[in-house]
C-alpha positions in Angstrom: 90.6 96.8 129.8 92.1 94.7 132.9 90.4 91.4 131.8 91.8 92.1 127.9 95.2 92.4 129.3 94.7 89.3 131.2 93.5 87.5 128.4 96.1 89.2 126.2 99.1 87.5 128.3 97.4 84.1 128.0 97.0 84.9 124.3 100.7 85.5 124.3 102.0 82.6 126.5 99.6 79.7 124.1 100.8 81.4 120.9 104.5 80.7 122.6 103.6 77.4 123.9 102.1 76.3 120.8 104.4 77.4 117.7 107.3 78.4 119.6 109.2 80.9 122.2 111.2 82.6 119.6 108.4 83.0 117.2 107.5 86.7 115.0 105.0 88.1 117.7 104.1 91.2 118.0 101.4 93.1 120.2 98.6 95.7 119.2 98.1 99.2 119.6 94.9 98.7 121.3 95.9 95.8 123.1 93.7 93.2 122.3 95.3 91.1 119.9 97.8 89.9 118.3 100.3 89.9 115.3 102.0 86.5 114.3 104.0 86.1 110.9 103.8 82.4 110.2 105.8 80.8 107.3 103.7 80.0 104.3 104.3 79.5 100.8 100.7 79.9 99.6 98.6 82.9 99.4 96.5 84.3 101.7 93.5 83.7 100.4 94.7 79.9 100.1 95.3 79.9 104.3 92.2 81.6 104.5 90.0 78.8 102.7 91.8 76.3 104.7 91.2 78.0 108.0 87.6 78.5 106.9 87.5 74.9 106.1 88.2 74.3 109.9 86.2 76.8 111.4 88.6 79.1 112.2 88.2 82.9 110.8 92.0 84.9 110.4 92.0 88.5 109.8 95.6 89.1 107.7 98.0 92.0 108.8 100.4 91.5 106.0 101.3 89.0 103.5 104.8 88.7 102.0 106.9 85.8 100.0 107.0 82.7 102.0 105.7 84.3 105.0 101.8 85.9 106.0 101.0 87.8 109.3 98.2 87.2 110.7 95.9 88.9 113.5 94.7 87.3 116.7 92.5 88.9 118.4 91.7 87.9 122.3 88.7 89.2 122.6 86.9 87.3 120.5 87.1 83.7 121.5 87.1 82.6 125.3 91.0 81.9 127.0 89.8 77.8 126.7 89.7 78.5 123.2 93.4 79.6 122.7 95.4 76.5 122.8 92.8 74.7 120.3 92.9 77.4 117.7 96.9 78.1 117.5 97.2 74.3 117.1 94.6 74.4 114.2 96.5 77.6 113.0 100.1 75.8 113.5 98.7 72.2 111.4 96.8 74.6 108.6 99.4 76.8 108.0 102.3 74.2 107.5 99.7 72.6 104.5 101.5 73.8 101.7 100.3 74.1 98.3 
């Protein structure tokens, strides 16, 4: 439990570093994931396809017009991969259909 708490704090810090301090971010109930809302005018399936083509697996929480909320889990990757994965996600989410 302590390990995941530390990893989640690292993930939060790295997400804020890449996406900005005021990024829409919520902690999941289990304490091992974050919900990040991205401005994205395409569909979640288009975002998922772009992510998979880049080697990034995404889980979606909610999709509304002009934004998509993805779930980021700290349990599925090492801390050293958080920043590169966040940068990749930011890059693919900025590519509009």
